[in-house]
N, C-alpha and C positions, 0 to 999 in steps of 0.2 A: 475343190469341194471340201466342205467341213466334215470332220468326223463327228459321230454322235457324242454329245456332251461338250464339244468345243464351244466356247462362248461365241455368240453371234455379234457382229459389229453393231454399234448403236445405230438404230435406224435414222435415216434423214427424212422419212415420211411414212405415212400409213396408207394401206389399201383396205377399203371397206367393200367387200363383195356382197351385194345384196340381191337375193333372189325372191321374186314375188310369186308365191304359190297360190293360185286361185283357180277355182272352177265354179260356174254358176250352179245353183241348186237344181240338179237334173235327175232327181230321184222320182221314179214313177212307181208307186207302191203296187199298182194293180197289174202292170205289164213290164216285161223285161226285153221288149223287142224295139225299143226306141233307139234310133241311130245315135241320138245325142247322149244317151247313157253310156255309149261306148267311149265318149270323151274321158270319162272317169277311168275306164279300164285301161285305155291307152296311156293315160297320165301315170297311173299306178305302175304299169309294166315298164314304161320307158323312162320315167323321171323319178317318182317318189321312192319306189323300192330300190332302184339303183343308187339313190343318194343314201338310203339307210345302209346299203351294202358298203358304199364308199366310206361312210363315217366309221363303220365297224372295222374296216381294214386299217384306216389311218390310226384309229385309237389303239388297235391291237399292236401296232408297231411303235407306239409312243410318239407319233408325229403330232405336234401341236398345230392346230388350225383354228381359225376364227371365221365363221360365216354368219351372215344375218339372213334369216328367212322370215318373210311375212306369210303367215298362213291365215287365209280368210276364214271367217266363221262358216261360210257355206261349204268350203272344202273340208274343214274339220268335221262338220255334220255328216258329210258323205263318208269320210274315212272311218268314223266311229259308229256308223249306223249298222246294226246287225244284218239287216236285209241287204245292204250294199256289200257288206263284207262277205256274205254267203254267195251273192251273185258273182263277185269278183273271183272268189275261190273256184267256182264252177268255170268261169272264163279262163282262168289260168290252166285248169285241167284240159280244157278244149284246145288251148294253144299247144300244150305238150303233145296231145294226140295228133294235132295237125302237123307239128314238126316231125314227129315219128313217121307219119305217113309221107311226109316230104322226103325223108331219108330213103324210104322204099321207092317212091316215085323217081327219085334222082339217082338211084344206085347206078354205079359205073359212070356217072357224070362227074368227071374230075373237077370241073369248074364250080359246080354248085352243091354237090353232095357234102363237102366239108362245111359249107355255110349252113346247110340244113342241120348238120350235127351240132354246129355252134349254137344255133337257136334252141335245139332240143335241150342241150346242156344248160343254156342260160335260163330257159323257162323253168327247168327243174330247180335250179339254184334259187330263183326268185320265189318259187312255191314253198321251198323249205324255209326260206327266210321269212316269208309271210306267216307261215304257221308257227315259226319259232317266236315271233313277237305277238302271238295270240291274235293274229289278224288285225292288230291295232298299231298302225305305224305311228300314230300320234304319240303313243307312249314311248316309242323309240326316239322320236324327236325331243320329247321332254327329257329323256334320259341324257341326251347329249347336251341339252341346255343346262341341265343340273350339273353336268361336269364342267361347264364353262366353255365348251367348244362352239356352241351355237348361241346366238341370241335370236329368239323368236318374238316377232312383233305381231300386232293385230292389224285389222283393216275394218272399214265400215261393214256392218252386219251382212248386207247383201251386195256389197260392192256398188252401191248407188253413187252416181256422179254428183258429189255434194254441191258444186257451184250452181247446178241447175235445179236444186231444190228450192222451193219458194219460202219455206219457213225455217227459222232456227230450231224450232221444236223437232222438225223432221230430221235435221242433221244431228241434233243431240240424241235422239232416240236411236239412230243408226249406230252412233259411237258408244253410247252406254250399253246397248245390247251386246256389242262386240266385246267390250271390256268385261262384262259379266261372263260371257261365254269363254273368253280366254282364261279367266280365273278358274273356271270350272275344269278346264282341260289341263292347265299348267300349274295350278296351285299358287299362283302369284299374280299380281296385277301387271299389265304390260307397260313397259316404259315408252315404247315407240309405236308408231302407226304408219302403215302405208296408205296414204290417201288414195282412194280408187282413181286409177288413171293419172296419179299424181295431181289430181284436180284440186287446185287451191284458189280460194277467193278470200279477201280480207274479212275477218270475223270468224272464219273456221278455227283459227288459232285460239280464239277466246273460248270456243266450245271445247276444244281439245284440252286446254288448261283446266277448265272446270271439271273435266272427266279424268284428270290425273295423268294425262299424256305429256311426256317431256319433250319428244322430238318427232319429226316426220321427214320424209324425203320429198324433194321438190325438183321440178325441171330446172335446168341451168338458167333459163330465162327468168324464173321467179326470183332468183337471188342476184343475177347479173344486173337486172334493172330495178333492184330494190332502191328505196329512198331512206337515207342517203346511200350512195353507191358504197358497197362493202369494201373496207380497206384491204381485206385478204382475198378479194375476188371469189373464185369458186373453190378455194383450197382450204377453207375453214368454214364451219357452219355459221349461220346468222341467227341471232335471237330475234323473234318478233316482239312487238310491243307488249304482248301478253305473256312473255316469258317462256314461249315454246321455241325450241331450236329447229331450224330448217337446215337439213343437209342437202346441198345441191348436187345434182347429177353431173358427172364429168363427161363432157361431150367427146373428148378424144378417145377414151377407153370404150365408150359406148359405140362409137363408129367402128372401132376395130372388130367388134363382135357382131353388131347389129346389121351393118351395111350389106345390102343385097348384092352390091357390085364387088366390094373389096373385103367384106367380113370373112373371118376364118371359116364359118360353116359352109361357105361356097367352094372350098378347095376341092379339086378333082379327086383327091385320095379319100374323101369322106363318103359315107353311104348316101345314096340318093333316096330322098324321102318319098318321091312321087311314084316310084316303081315298086308296087306291092303286089304280091300274088293274088290278093283279094280282087284286084283289078286286072291283072295280067292274064290269069288263067281262064280258059273255057270259052273264049270268044268264037273259036272255030273248031274246037275239039270237044265232043260230047263227054268223053271220059274225063277230061280235065274239069269240065263243068260239074260233073257228078262228084268229083274229088273235092272241089272247093265249095259246093253248094251248102253243106251243113254249117259252114263257117261265115256265111253272109247272113243278112237279115231274112226272117221268114217271108218277107215280101219279095225276096230275091234282089233287093237293093244291094249293090256291092259296097263293101266297106274295107278299110285297111285291116289287115291281120297282124301287122308288125313284122312279117317275114318279108324281107327285101334283099335281093341278091346283087344289086348293082351299085357301083360307085358313080359319083358325079363326073362323068367323062367329058362332057362339054355341052354346048347349047344346041347341037344338032341332035338327030335321032339316034346316033350311035352310042352304045353303052358297053362298058366293060364290067366284068365281075368285081365285086367288092373284095378288097384284100385287107383283112383285119390288121395285119402287121404294118402295112403301109400307113393305115389310118392311125395306129398307135404311135408310130414314129412321128407322123405329122402333128398329132396332138401335143407331143412333147416339144416339138419345134415351135409350135404356135404359143405354147405356154411360156417358153423362154423368151420369145419375141414380145409377148405381152408384158412380161415382167421387166424386160430391158427398157421398154418404153415408159412404163410406170416409174421405174427408178430414175430415168432421165427427168421426168416431170418433177419427181420429189427433190432431186438434186437442185434443179433450177429454182423451185419455190422455197427451198430451205434457206437460200441466201437472202431472200427478200422478206420473209415473214418472221414474226416474233415467236413462232411456235412451229412444231412439225406439221407440214401440210398433210391433209387427208384427201385421198382420191376416192371418190364414191362412185362405184361402178354397179349400177342396178340393172337387172334384167328380169324378164319373165322366166320363172323357173322352168316352164315346159320347153323353152328354147333348148335346154340341156337334156338330151336324151330323146325327147319326142321329135322335135324338128331337127336338132343337131345330135345325131345318135352318139357321137363321141364327146358331147358336151360334158357329161359327168367325169369322163376320163380326163378331159382337159383341165377341169377343176382339181381333180386329184393330182395331176402333174404340177399345177400351180402350188398346191399345198406342200408337195414333196420338195420342190425346188426352193421354196421359201424357207423350208426347215433345214435342208442340207446344204444349200449353196450360199455363198457369201453376199447375198443381196442386202443392201442398206435400206431395206423396205420390210415392213412388218404388217401382217394382217391384223385388223382390229375391228371390234364391234363399235357401234355408235356410243353405247353406254360407257365403254372403256375410254373412248376419246373424251367424252364429257367429264369423266372422273379426272382425267389428266388436265383438261382445259375447261373448267366449269364456267369461265367467263368468256363471253363472245360479244362481238359488236351487235348493236341493236339496229334493226331497220324494218321498214314497212315492206313486206314481201309482195311481189307483183302477182297479179292474177295469172294463172297459167295451168297447163297440163303437159303430159308428155305425148299427147296426140298431135294430129296434123296442125301445123302452124302454132304449136304450143298453146292452142286455144281449146274452146269447147266445140269446135266445128264438127268433129266426128259424131258427137252425141246430140247435136242440134243442127239439122239441115233438112232438106226437103223430104227425105225418105223416112224421117223419124220424128219430125217436130210435132206431129199430131198427138203424140202420147202425153205431152206435158200439161195440156189443159186438163186432162183427166187426172193425172198424178197430182197436180196442184190442188184441184178440187178435193181430191181424196185426203190430202194432207190437212186441209182446213176442217174437213168433216171429222177426221180422227182427233184433231185437237179439241174441237167442240165436245165430242163425246167423252174424251178422257177428262177434260176439265169438269164436265157435268158430274161424272161418276168418280171423281178423285177420291172421295171417302165412301167407298161401298160398305154397306152393312155386311156383317159377318155371314149372314145366311145366303147372300146372293152369289153363290159360287158359280153357277151356270152363266150368269151375266158377266162375271169376271173372265171366265174362259172365252166367252164370245168376244169380249173386248181385246183380250190378248191375241186371239186368232185373227181379229181384224187388223191389229198392228202387224202381225206376221205376214198376212196377205199383202198389205200395203208395201212393206219392205221388199217382199219378193217381186212385186210389180216394179219397184224402183231400180232393180238391178241394171247397172250400166251395160251389161252384156247384151240385153235385148236391143237397145239403141245401136250398139256397136255392130251387131249382126245386120240390122237394117241398113246401116251405112255401107258395110262391106258386101252386101247383097249375096250372102251365102244361104243359110237356112232361114230365109226371111219369114216364111209362113209359120215356122216354129216360134220365132221370136215374137211375132204379132200375136199368135195364139196364147203364148205364156203371159204376155202383158194383159191381154183382154181377160183371160181366165182368172188371174189373180184379182184384177180390178172388179170383175163380176162377182166373185166370192166376197170381196170386201163390201160391195154395195149391199148384197143380200144380208150380210151380217149386220151392217149398220142399220138397215131397215128394221131388222128384228130387235136390235138394241134400242133404237128410238121408240119402238112400240112396246118395249119391255116384254116381248113375247118371243123368247128364244127357242128355236127348234133344237133340242139336245142332240138328236141323231144327225142333224146337219153339221153341227159343231164337231161332233165326234168324228164324222167322216173327213172333215177338213183337217182335224188334228192328226188323223192317221195318214192322210195324204201329204200334208206339209207339216212335218213334225220337228223342224229345226228349232234351235234356240229354246230349250226348255225353261230357261230363266227369263224369258221375255216379260216385260212389265209395261202394260199400256200406259201407266202413269208417267212414263218418260215423255209422253206427248202433252202432258198438262201445260196449259198456256203459261209461258214464261212471265208475261206481264201480270197474270193473275197470281202466279206463284210468288212473285216479289211481294214482300209484306206491305208495301205502300205504293200509291201512285206518286208522280212527281210532286204534286202539291195537294193539300187536303181536298180541294174541290175546284171545279172549273171556274167558278166566280172569283175565288181567291186568286187563282192562277192568272186570270185576265187582269185582275187588279195589280198584281206584281209586275206583269209585262207593261202595263200602262205607266206605273210608277217609275220604271227603270229604262224606258225606251229612249228618252231624250238625252241622257248623259252616259258617259263611259261606265261600263260595268267591270269591276275588278273581281276575279274569282280566285280566292285563296284555296289551296288544297292542303289539308292537314289531317293526319290520321286520327288525332285526338283533339277535342275541343270541349270546353265545359258544357255539361257537368262531367264529361269523361275526362279525367285528369290522371294520367299515369306519371308524367314527368313535367318538366318546366315548359315544354313546347306548347302544351295546351294553354297555359296562362299567357305566354308570350304572344301567341297568335290572337287570342281573345282581346288582350289589351291593345295591340296595334290595330286590329280591325275595328274595334269600337271607337278608338281615337280618330281613325280615318273617317268613320261614319259621322262622328260628331262635327267634323269639319266639312261635311257635305258630300263626301265621296259615297258612291254606291258600291258597297262591298258585299260579296257573297262568300261564305265559307262552306266548302264541300268537305264533309267529314264522315266518319263511320257512325252508325246508329249506336245508341246507348239506352239500356233499359230505363224506362221511365221518362225519357226525353222525347219530345215530339219529333216527328220526322222532318217537319219544316216549321220554322218560327222566325219572327223578326225579333231579335234579342239585342238590346243595346244599340239599335239602329242597324244591325247587321242581319242580312238574310242568311239564315243558317239552314243548310240542306244536310240532313243526317241520313245517309244512305245505308240501307240494310246490306249486309254481306252474307251471302249464303255460302256455307262451308261445312266440311265434315268436322265432327267434334274433336278429332285428334290432330287437326292441322296445326303445324308449328307456325310461329309468327312470320317467318320469312315467306312461307308459302301462302299464309293468310293474306299478306300484303298484296300478292298477285290477285287473289280473289277480290280484295278490296278495290284494286285498280280496275278490274273488269267491271265491277258495279259502278264505280265512279264514272268510267268512260261511257257506259250505257246511259247513265243518268244525264250526263252533260250533253251527249249526242241527242237524246230525246228532248232535252231543254232547248237546245239550239234549233232542232228541226221543228219545234212547236212555236218558233218565233222569238225565243229568248235571245238576249243580247249578251255577247261575251267579247270584251275588248282587250283584256290582258289577263294572263295567268301568273299567279305567284305561288310557287311550289315550296313547301316547307319540308326539307330533308328528303332522303332517298326513298322513303316509303311510298311516295306518290309520283315517282319518276315516270312510270309507264303511262299514266293518265296524262301527265303534263306534256310528254312528248307526242302522244297520239293526237291530242287536241291541237297542239302547236302545228304539227305536220298536216293535219287534215284541214284546218281552217286558216292557216297562215297567221296564227296569233303570236304576239310578242310574249316572251316567257322570261320571268326573273325568278330567282330562287333565293332562299335563305338556308345556309348550312348552319344548323344550330350546334352540331358536334360531328366528329368524324369517327369512323370505325377504328382508324389507326390510333387516334387519341384515346378512345375508350379502352383500347387494349394495350396502352402504354408503349406504342411504337411497334407492335407486333401484329402481323397478319398471317397467323400460322394455322388457320383452318380454312376449309373450302367455303364455309359460310361467311367468314370475315372477308375473304377475297371477293366473294360475290357482292357483298354490301359495298365494299370499297369501290368495286367497278361501277356500281350504280351511282355512287356519289360522284365519281369522275364524270360519268355520262351526263348527270344532271348539271354539273358546272359547265361542261362542254356545250350542252344544248341551250343553256340560258344566255340571254344577252347581257344580263348583269347578275352578279353574285353578291348577295348581302351577307355580312357576318356581324356578330354582336360585339366584337372586340378586335383590337389590333393584334393581339396574340393569335386569335383565330384567323385573321387575314394572313399572317405569316404562315400558319399551319396549312391553310388551304392552298396558298400559292406554292409552297414547297411540295405539297403532295400532288397537286393537279396541274402545275405549271400554268396558272392563269395569269393573264396580263394584268399589270397593276391598275390600269384605267378601267378594267372590267370589275374590279373588286371595290365594294363600298362598305364602310363600317357604320352600322346603325345599332347603337346599344339598345338593349331592352330598357323599357321605361316603367314608371309607376304613375298612378293617378294620385297626385299629391292632395287634391281637394276632395277625394272620395271620402264620404262620411264613414266613421268607424262603425262596423257592423257586428262587433263582438258582444258577448253577454255581460261584459263588465266595463267600467269607466276608468278605473285607476289601477295602479300596480297592486295596491293592498287588496282591493276587491278581487283582482285576478288571482292573487296567491291564495286568497281565502277560497275562491271558487275551485281551485285545483287542490285544496287541502294541504297547502305547503306554507301557511302563514308562519312568519318567523324564519323562513329558510331563504338561502340564496339559490337562485334558479338559473340553470343553464338550459338552453334550448337548441336542439338540432331539428330542422325540418327538411325533409327530402326523401327521395327514393332510397330504399335500403339495398344498395348495390355496392360492389367493391370500390368503384371509382369515387364514391362519395366520402370514403375515408372514415366511416363511423367506427370501424375497428381501431383506428388510431386514437380516436377520442376515448374509447372505452379503456384502452391501455393507459391513457393519461389520467384516468379518473382517480386511481389510488393516490397519486402525487397531488392532484387538485384537492382531494378530500383531506390530505394531511395538513394542508394550509387553511382549508375552509371546510371543516367537517360537517357543517350544516347545509352543504350544497346538495341539491337534487337536480339530476339531469333528466329532462324530458326528450324523448326521441319520437318525433312526430312524423309518421309515414309508414309505408309498408313496401315490401319488395322481396325478391328471392333470397336475400341474406337474413331475413328477419329471424328465423329459428336459430341460425348459427350465432347471430349477435346476441340473442337472448341467452344462449348457453354461455357465451363469453362474459355476459354481465351478471350471471347468476350469483356469483360470490359477493357482488356489491349490494345485494338485497334491494331495499326500497329506495336506495340512493339513485337508482336508474329505473325509469318508468317508460315503458313502450305504450304509446297511445294508439298504434295502428293508424289507418288512414284517417285524416282529419279534414273537416269541411272548412270553408273560409272563415266562418265565425269563430270556430275553436282555434284556428291558427292565429287569428288576430288576438285572441285572448292570451295565447301562449306568449306572443311577442310582448304584450302588456305585462305579463308576469315575469318576464325574463330580466335578469341582471346582465346576462351576456348571451348573445347568440353566436354559436360556434359553427363554422362551415369548414370542415377539415378535408376538403376534397383533394384527391390525388390528381384528378383531371377535371377541369371545369372551363368550358368555353366562355361562360359569362357568370352565372350565379344570381338569378333573379331573387332568390331567397334573401341575399344580402340587401338588396334594395328594399324589400318588404320590411326587413328588420329595421333598417335606417329610417324608413318612413314612420314606423311606430316608435321611434326614439330609443331603440335598443342598441347598445354598444355591440360591435362585432369583432370577432377574431376569425380570420379566414386564412386559407392557405395561400402561399405566395406562388400561385400557379395559374397559367393561362390567362383568360380574360378576368378571372376573379381578382387577380393581383392588381388589375388596373382600377378597381373600384375604390380603393382606399390609399391614402398616403400614410405610410407606416408611422405610428406614433402621433399622428395629427387627427385623423378622423376614423381610426381603427388600427388594429394590430394585424400584421401579417406573420404567420408562423411558417416554418419550413414544412413543405408537404411531406406527410408520412413520418415526421420527426416527433416522437412522443414528448421528449423533454421540452422542445421548443413550444409545442402546443400547450403543455401543462403550465409553463412559466407565464406565457402571455395571458391565458385565461385566469390564472391565479392572481396576476397583477391587477387585472380589472376587478376581480372579486374583492381584493383587499383595498382598492382605491375607487370606491363608487363615484367620487367626485370627478376623477379622471375619466371614468366611463361616460358620465353625463356630458362633460365638455366635448369629448370626442363625438358623441351622438348628435350634439347640437351642430357641430361643424359638418358632420355627414349629411344632416338635413339640408343645410345650405348648399352643399354640393349637388344633392338631388335636384334642387330647384334650378341650378345653373345648367346641369348637363343631362339629367335623366327624366325631365318632365315629358310625359307622353305626347303632349300637344306639339312640342318642338320637334320631337323625333318623327311623329306622324306627318308633320308638314314637309319635312325633308324627303320622306318616302314618297309622299304624294307627288312631289316635283319629279321624281324619277319615273313614276307611273306615267305622268303626263308626257314626259320626253319620249318614253318608249312607244306610247300610243301614237304620238304625232309622227314618229319615224317608222310606223308599221308598214311593212311591204305588203302589197296586195298578194293574195294567194295565187299559185300557179294556175294556168288554164285547166278547167275541169275540176278544180278542187272547190268544195263547198265554202261558202262565206257566211 
């Protein structure tokens, strides 16, 4: 055993203990005699308050622990409702009174009187604890989350079984309502979610991502049968194509606790759940009946009181009294056994994985305390043993694990649940299938009304209340609990009545909304009865297709025309996050040049890209079908997360295009930003995939990957190269870089340099160098030009450091810096002492850029990292001499001293000398520029490059494998 403060051994694995805390919304504001309302009282007494007590003891002793709780919005509503809080306080007082009366009834009974005293003491302790936390246990859970001991996650608003909902709008509304409710209670957004019944179907992850959810829990089958099969099996999470992480349930640890035959709760030393005095007393003794009668329902229906005197003695009728000390000893023994087995699992998988394995053990929270009385004690023993004993195992929350290992394998998660047969069978079978036609009709009606009234006038407050209440009634009708009860054949009448009541109220509200004659007293009555989710917003149901800024194509006629034009020949779809007129870096220009050159040779090329202000959502530009897809996102989304939103939009767009008869024969992905769409379409439709890696995160960061973000991007780059049949790069230097980083086979890598349109007419505002210098007001001066993004790797800071030396030899020189970027302000401060010798133009259009090349005496490209450098080709095309850095693919563009100069990257003196030499010898510069133009014609003509790329397309399409059975085509 370790002493307090002694260092723990480095763990070989992690244990994530996950407890799903849920109750359906069983508040009945007008009556307190419903049997179902006692579910809340029992859960509070036997599970949730004992856990609050447990957390307090562990924290007071300085014992570190990590538990994950999912707390459903309906449970949170019950726990924080003043009416339910008052009713539960009254219930606790009755329990104390009953226990005191039991002490009197059992006086001199040596077997049972000590147990009655145990219950009386325990109920008083719980009552004091309840009052001490202001009757608000949610605030105590929040307190321990704020301390870092708990991670609390959310669930769908009313625990609706998501795979059986008809519309994405209904799923989205359930999740958005839950997220808002969580923020109201815990002051932060939830990172994770417990999908009701672990019910997952492809597409739910896309909704989760759009709602800000990072991870969820899934049945083992969801990940075990994922596509492709996960490399780390069930001992690491799997990322879905939409960037949400799935943590799979561990079957072995689940079996040890859940199993009815061999699970711990069935041990003979534990308390028997089914022998309660509410059922045992008064069958043959009138005095006993009078004793227990005040504690059953007013209808004289018997209920559990929570006072139970027997242990699980066996399967026959014989029972022995409960012995708390034996039970405590057995809980400690079982905790040790559980940890021994988990450590063996961790040790085994530690040898095979590239990271510490995580064992995810999820359970219903009410198993602990309610069904298994000693369950909270068992968890306390786990926490104590992991803290004090030398286990090479550590408790962890999912968020902690994702912080340590932010990168996971990506796979398409299988449809599943943790119910019978890992399917939807429990919630869809002969006893409950009748509910779905009504629920689905209600979903569609809610969507129509929400869409119609999306922009309500300010004065229509009553109509808004009615719409919100209609959404509330629909969600309550969707609760998976009602279908579950119908399957288990317990309180079936209650479940049927609740489903019908909520749907009936929903229909009445809809009729009033449609007529725009809302009965305020009716709405107020429903608000008083069903008052959960104060932040509910009916607009969550607004039609997704209507909410999208544009349809697939401008009109149906145009759409049919496009399908007709493209149906007889292969269709290549390029995926690129930027495309003209959206131009952030060189990728935009490179994709546009290649796609237009391919189209000029007769290929049918589509480019799917992100929307840009002022650009049409669809157009045929330069022979290319350009699809600009709007990306819905919050204003403060960073670029990495924005790309996930973009991928969601791209995937939706292409699936709609395919399902409406569009033809897709090959995908060409440009860089990591479009990976998820590329992989999703490849896997769903069996499409060939090629990619172009324009640059790598490793290269941009000069060989360092020292942030979580860089590692995530690096991982996506690797996955893109792994999933692609061919990997294109723009230079031999990039080929070496990608091969070294991602271990790609040589025959999979192909070099296709960027090219230029040599015969493209000059579109600038001037015709000669003199006119150009006059246009920029620098006549009589020598002109240097830099064009590109103002980021560190472009090396503009090196050029500015070289300017004093350049000016000392050619004082009439003016440097134009064309472009914008995050370093712009810093570079302007650096250049301030040079006055008007350095001029920043900001972002420039193609015409202005062409004019700058015409005005330039030298174009300088001082990059520290450059996979290619299309700016150099543009300058050569316009007859401008170049000085560029001897780095990456850029160095391959010129032969030093023949058709340009190469300076040492980041070397101020080298750059200054080479630039100064060309400024002093203009004839040398002109001769170099002429030779550079000849090189462009031989090696960088777009027509030649496009022809070679087209051959690769044709080869990949010819070798396309048919999709697996059941996959769309």
